[in-house]
N, C-alpha and C positions, 0 to 999 in steps of 0.2 A: 585521578577523579575527572570524571566527565563532565563538562560544562555544555548545557542546552538551554538554547532559548525558549523551547516548546516543550511542555510535557508528553511524556508519551503515554499512551493507552493500549493498554492490554487488550486486544480482540481476536477473536475465531473468525477469519475469512478466509476464502481462496481466490487468487489471480492467477491471469497468465500474464508472465512476463514476454516482453516482444523484444527481439534485436533486430536493427536494419528492418523493420516492418514483418518479422518472421518471428510468429509464437515459439518460444525456446523452450518454456518450462512453466509449470502449475505448480504456484507454490502457496504455502499455509502464510499469512501475514500473523507475524508475532507480536509487533507492537507499529501504532501508527503515531505520527504527530503533525501539526501544521505543516513542516516543512519538511517529513519525508519519513521511512518505514524501513521496518526490518524483515525480511521474507527467510523462511525455512524452510525445506532446504531447497537450494539452489545446486541442482547438478552440475550446472551450466557453469564453465567460467568465462567470465565477461569481464575483460579488462576494467581496469580502475579509470573513472572520467568517462566511462563510453556511455554514450546516451542509449536510453532504454523507454520504452513504454510499459507501464502497467495499467492494465485492464481490471476494472471493479465491475461488480454487479451491484446498480442501486435500486431503492424503490423510488420513481419517480414520477409523479401522476398518475398513482393508483397502478403504475406498470412498474416492469422490471426492466432496466435499461442496464447496457453495457457502455462504459465510459473509462477511455484509456486517458491516463495523464502522462505525459512528459518527465521522465526522471533521469537523474545521473549517478553510476556506481559511484560509493562512496568507498566502502570496504568490503571485502570477500574474504570469508575463512571456510573453515568446516563446520560451521553452525549456520551458516548462512550469506545473505548479501543485504547490506546497507544501501539505502537509497535516498538521495535528495531530489524532492520535485524541482522540475525547473519549466519554466520559469516560475515565479510564484504570481498567480492571478488571483483576482476574485475568482473567476468560475473556480479555479481549483479550490480556493478555499470554501465555494460553495459545495462543490462534490464531496470533500472531505468531511464538514461540519454534517451532510444526509448520512454518509456511511457511519460515523462515529454516532449520530444518534440511533440509527439501524440496528447497530450491535450493539448499543448499550440496552436498548429495548429488548432484543433477542437474549441476551445475559441476562436480563430480570425473569424473564417468560421462564427459563431453562432454570432458575435458579428458585423460582415458586415466588419471588417476593410481587 
């Protein structure tokens, strides 16, 4: 049984994964929480505990903006890669709240709610 501090939110978003500052994979976000996310698929093998960056595109001040958040690889298997955001900061939390709000609104539009 898994124990988590924060609820996972299933969202549909594409992100770019960077390793050593180089873009290595475009991935689909499977789920996102305040502390991390799971990406599918990541064709790249990146070592456990390796520092990476995740680039999101978010709506901010009526514009689309690319924002990179630092993270660390926690686990990886054939299904994808689990990342934990590093470090946890108010700026990281703000970006994540914006992304979740935007993706939830998009999901409601698509489902006709």
